[in-house]
Each structure stands twice: as structure tokens, then as C-alpha cells.
C-alpha positions in Angstrom: 139.7 88.9 92.0 137.9 88.6 95.3 134.2 88.9 95.8 133.1 92.2 97.4 130.0 92.0 99.5 127.2 94.3 98.4 125.8 96.4 101.1 122.1 97.3 100.9 120.7 100.1 103.0 117.1 100.6 104.1 115.8 104.0 105.0 113.4 104.1 108.0 111.3 107.3 107.7 109.0 108.6 110.4 106.7 111.0 108.7 103.1 111.8 107.9 101.3 109.4 105.5 101.3 112.0 102.7 105.1 112.1 102.8 105.3 108.3 102.5 103.0 108.6 99.5 105.3 111.1 97.9 108.3 108.9 98.6 106.5 106.0 97.0 105.7 108.1 93.9 109.4 108.8 93.5 110.2 105.1 93.9 107.8 104.1 91.1 109.7 106.1 88.6 112.7 103.9 89.4 110.7 100.7 88.9 111.8 100.3 85.3 113.1 97.5 83.2 116.6 97.5 84.7 115.4 97.0 88.3 116.4 93.8 90.2 113.3 91.8 91.1 114.1 92.1 94.8 114.0 95.8 94.5 110.7 95.7 92.7 109.3 93.4 95.5 110.6 95.8 98.2 108.8 98.7 96.5 105.6 96.7 96.3 105.8 95.8 100.0 106.4 99.4 100.9 103.4 100.4 98.7 101.3 97.9 100.7 102.5 99.4 104.0 101.8 102.9 102.8 98.3 101.9 101.6 97.5 100.4 105.0 98.9 103.5 106.7 96.7 105.7 104.6 93.6 103.6 105.4 94.4 103.7 109.1 95.0 107.5 109.0 91.6 108.1 107.4 89.8 106.4 110.3 
């Protein structure tokens, strides 16, 4: 049996901050016990970016 490379995809979304907040809310539901730590970290980093985006948008 040969090793098959795993392909990971990243979505880049250009949208209003409120849309990013909605996407983040949907991602948090998927952040359960069966999630790979790297996925959890990616969601946290996205959350940090969204929070920064929201603060900048309020200025």
C-alpha cells in the first residue's frame, strides 16, 4: 500500500466583517473532540484575524 498525500484546501473569502463572523460561528460547531489540533489552531488564528478585522471596522 502506498502513501497517498493529503491535500488541504484553504478558502480565501473577501467579504464584510459580519460574514466572516458568521463563517467563524459555523466553524466553532466543528471544533469538537474529533478535530485534529492543527485544525483547531487554524480556527483560532482565523478567529484572531476576524476579531482584529471587527475592531478595525468599528474605527
